[in-house]
C-alpha angles and dihedrals in degrees: 000000000000091000091053091051089049093051091047090049092050092048091051090051099040097140092053090049092052091048091050091050091050092049089050090050090050091049091051091052092048092047089051092049093060104094094201092060102041122041111210101172090106096052112138096218136022092248091061090062092062114108110259096007096134093042090053091042091054092046093051091045093053091046091051091048090053094046094047093046092051090049092050090047094053094040093067117308094090117062135185117272091243093051095120093043094075 
């Protein structure tokens, strides 16, 4: 029951949750941009040396997973509740 209350609370405060997530993403990019904290001399490619690359990569990957799973769900996985009544 505690989990249900948490989910309801987060849904009711969705704008705050989105803002907090964006602030955390920005902090990750800033943390990654400080050369003294993150050593990038062993990066395999040049793009990995960009500040915030892995944070942005993870964000885009998660967003794509959500979009593709919603598309698959609406494309045929989800059915109406009265699907078997016909």
